[in-house]
C-alpha positions in Angstrom: -1.7 -25.3 -1.9 1.6 -26.2 -3.4 0.3 -25.9 -6.9 -1.3 -22.5 -6.7 -0.2 -18.9 -6.2 -3.6 -18.1 -4.7 -4.2 -17.2 -1.1 -7.1 -19.4 -0.1 -9.7 -18.9 2.6 -10.8 -21.6 4.9 -14.1 -21.6 3.0 -12.3 -22.0 -0.3 -10.3 -25.0 1.0 -13.4 -26.6 2.5 -15.3 -26.3 -0.8 -12.3 -27.7 -2.8 -11.7 -30.6 -0.4 -15.4 -31.4 0.4 -14.8 -30.9 4.2 -16.3 -28.6 6.9 -14.7 -25.2 7.4 -14.0 -26.2 11.1 -12.1 -29.3 10.0 -9.9 -27.3 7.6 -9.3 -24.7 10.3 -8.3 -27.4 12.7 -6.0 -29.1 10.2 -4.3 -25.8 9.3 -3.8 -25.0 13.0 -2.2 -28.4 13.6 0.2 -27.9 10.6 1.1 -24.4 11.9 1.8 -25.8 15.4 4.1 -28.5 14.0 5.9 -26.2 11.5 5.4 -22.5 12.1 6.8 -21.3 8.9 5.1 -23.8 6.6 1.8 -22.0 6.3 1.4 -18.2 6.4 -1.9 -16.4 7.1 -3.0 -12.9 6.1 -6.1 -11.1 7.1 -8.0 -9.1 4.5 -9.5 -5.7 5.3 -12.9 -7.4 5.6 -11.5 -9.7 8.3 -11.4 -12.8 6.1 -8.3 -15.0 6.8 -6.4 -16.4 3.8 -3.7 -19.0 4.0 -0.8 -19.9 1.7 2.6 -21.6 1.5 5.4 -19.0 1.0 7.3 -19.3 -2.3 10.6 -20.2 -0.7 9.0 -23.1 1.3 7.2 -24.3 -1.9 10.6 -24.5 -3.7 12.2 -26.4 -0.8 9.3 -28.9 -0.7 9.2 -29.4 -4.4 12.9 -29.8 -4.7 12.8 -32.4 -1.8 10.0 -34.3 -3.5 11.9 -34.4 -6.8 15.0 -35.9 -5.1 12.8 -38.5 -3.5 11.2 -39.5 -6.8 14.7 -39.7 -8.5 15.9 -41.9 -5.6 12.9 -44.2 -5.9 13.3 -44.5 -9.7 17.0 -45.2 -9.3 16.3 -47.9 -6.8 13.6 -49.4 -9.0 16.0 -49.6 -11.9 18.6 -51.3 -9.7 16.0 -53.9 -8.6 15.0 -54.6 -12.2 18.6 -55.2 -13.2 19.3 -57.7 -10.4 
């Protein structure tokens, strides 16, 4: 979900990940309980729910992961030089 601008349905996610829709729904609900603002949900006119990660959250997550990668690379270089 971090790599897409799409708002995906539970069915979409289940098909992409090869899991049951109920499993995906449970996992999404668990994530929402742990971090309310991480995943947003919209309901279409036809009643279908779609989930997505808001853009500002994506930016924070990606920035944080880049910092982690840079730290790991720096540590790796330090260990090689020792």
